[in-house]
C-alpha positions in Angstrom: 236.1 127.2 118.4 235.0 127.7 114.9 231.7 129.3 113.8 229.1 127.0 112.2 229.2 127.0 108.5 225.9 127.7 106.7 225.4 126.1 103.3 226.1 128.4 100.5 223.7 128.8 97.5 225.5 126.0 95.6 225.4 123.5 98.5 221.6 123.3 98.8 219.7 120.5 97.1 217.7 121.7 94.0 214.1 122.6 94.6 211.5 120.2 93.2 207.9 121.1 92.2 206.7 117.9 94.1 207.6 119.5 97.4 204.9 122.2 96.8 202.2 119.8 95.7 199.2 119.5 98.1 199.0 116.2 100.0 197.1 113.3 98.4 193.6 112.9 99.6 192.5 109.3 100.4 189.5 110.2 102.5 186.9 109.8 99.6 186.9 106.0 99.8 186.8 106.1 103.6 183.7 108.4 103.4 182.0 106.0 101.0 182.8 103.0 103.1 181.6 104.8 106.2 178.3 105.7 104.5 177.9 102.1 103.3 178.5 100.7 106.8 176.0 103.2 108.3 173.3 102.3 105.7 173.9 98.6 106.3 173.7 99.0 110.1 170.4 101.0 109.7 169.1 98.4 107.3 169.9 95.5 109.7 168.4 97.5 112.6 165.2 98.1 110.6 165.1 94.5 109.6 165.4 93.4 113.3 162.7 95.8 114.4 160.4 94.6 111.6 160.9 91.0 112.7 160.4 91.8 116.4 158.4 95.0 116.9 158.6 94.6 120.7 162.3 95.4 120.7 161.5 98.9 119.3 159.3 99.8 122.2 161.3 98.0 124.9 158.7 95.4 125.2 156.5 97.6 127.5 152.8 97.5 126.8 150.0 99.2 128.8 148.4 96.8 131.3 144.9 97.9 130.3 145.5 96.8 126.7 145.4 93.1 126.0 148.4 91.8 124.0 148.3 89.1 121.4 151.4 87.1 120.8 152.0 86.3 117.1 154.8 83.9 116.0 157.7 85.6 114.3 157.6 85.6 110.5 159.7 82.9 108.9 162.9 84.0 107.3 162.6 84.2 103.5 164.1 81.3 101.5 166.3 81.5 98.5 163.3 81.7 96.2 160.9 83.6 98.4 160.2 87.3 98.3 163.0 88.9 100.3 161.8 92.4 101.2 160.4 95.7 100.3 161.0 99.3 101.4 159.7 102.8 100.6 162.4 105.4 99.8 162.8 109.1 99.7 165.7 110.6 97.8 167.3 113.6 99.3 164.8 116.1 100.5 161.9 114.8 98.5 163.6 114.8 95.0 162.0 111.3 94.5 159.8 108.9 96.4 158.8 105.4 95.7 159.0 101.7 96.6 161.8 99.2 96.1 161.0 95.5 96.2 163.2 92.4 95.9 160.8 89.8 94.6 163.2 86.8 94.2 166.7 85.8 95.3 168.4 83.1 93.3 171.9 81.9 94.2 174.3 80.2 91.8 177.9 79.0 92.3 179.2 82.3 91.1 176.9 84.8 92.6 173.3 85.9 93.1 170.5 87.1 90.8 167.9 89.4 92.3 164.6 90.0 90.7 163.2 93.3 91.7 160.8 96.1 91.1 161.4 99.9 91.5 158.4 102.2 91.5 158.9 105.9 91.5 155.8 107.8 92.8 157.2 111.4 92.6 160.2 113.1 91.2 163.1 111.3 89.3 165.4 108.6 90.6 168.4 109.5 88.4 171.5 107.5 87.8 170.7 104.7 90.2 172.8 101.6 90.7 173.3 98.8 93.2 176.0 97.4 95.6 176.0 94.3 97.6 177.8 94.1 101.0 178.5 90.8 102.7 177.1 91.2 106.3 179.9 89.3 108.1 183.0 90.4 106.1 181.6 93.8 104.8 183.2 93.0 101.4 181.5 95.1 98.7 180.4 93.8 95.3 179.2 95.9 92.4 176.4 94.7 90.2 177.5 93.3 86.8 175.4 93.6 83.7 174.6 90.2 82.1 173.2 91.5 78.9 169.7 90.4 79.8 166.8 92.3 78.2 165.4 92.9 81.7 168.8 93.9 83.3 168.1 96.9 85.6 171.6 97.3 87.1 171.5 101.0 86.6 169.4 103.7 85.0 166.9 106.6 85.6 163.2 106.3 86.5 160.7 109.1 86.2 157.6 109.7 88.4 154.8 107.2 87.6 157.1 104.6 86.1 157.7 101.1 87.5 160.8 99.2 86.4 160.9 95.4 86.8 163.9 93.2 86.1 167.0 91.4 87.3 170.4 92.4 88.8 173.4 90.1 89.2 176.2 90.3 91.8 179.3 88.1 91.7 179.4 87.1 95.4 179.8 84.1 97.7 176.5 82.7 99.1 176.3 84.6 102.4 173.7 86.8 104.1 174.1 90.2 102.5 172.7 93.7 102.3 171.8 95.1 98.9 172.1 98.9 98.6 170.2 101.1 96.1 172.4 104.2 95.4 172.2 107.1 93.0 174.6 109.4 91.3 178.3 109.2 90.6 179.1 109.8 94.3 176.9 106.8 95.3 174.4 108.6 97.6 172.6 105.8 99.5 168.8 105.6 98.8 167.8 102.4 100.6 169.1 99.0 101.7 167.5 95.6 101.9 168.9 92.4 103.4 168.9 89.0 101.5 169.4 85.6 103.1 172.2 83.2 102.1 
């Protein structure tokens, strides 16, 4: 029986700097996608509650209080005002109101007319994303060179910005997300009809 032979210094493969490199991190996009999905789910839940307030309280009403049934609001059409939502950025860095005033679909995408009013603070480096509700495909806004293009920017306290934003997207029910900063912190989300 012979003793095992250990490789000598000349028999080993040469060392490579790559073997000491830290592993590649791919979690950044997963975190952004996770945040987008959570914001979209919250926006859809808020929209459902606003359309049917009884679902938020479980439909239980005190028996001593008379109830009045009102018909549900009609879903907005492609040219009707879609929705509006107040927002708070971070821990009060900025507050305001975001309103989509018009939704106009074309064969290549959707143009949204909107208004952003900042009441306090500064909404810095804002931009928009659109997520298709069924497929969760994400689309970034595209500047069209319009004089009233508000695809991104910064708004100070007391300012109101009104203009249009375009998304290349198929005509499907979607959620529009107002985000800020280079790491796309979610600010608010609104749904739009197909």
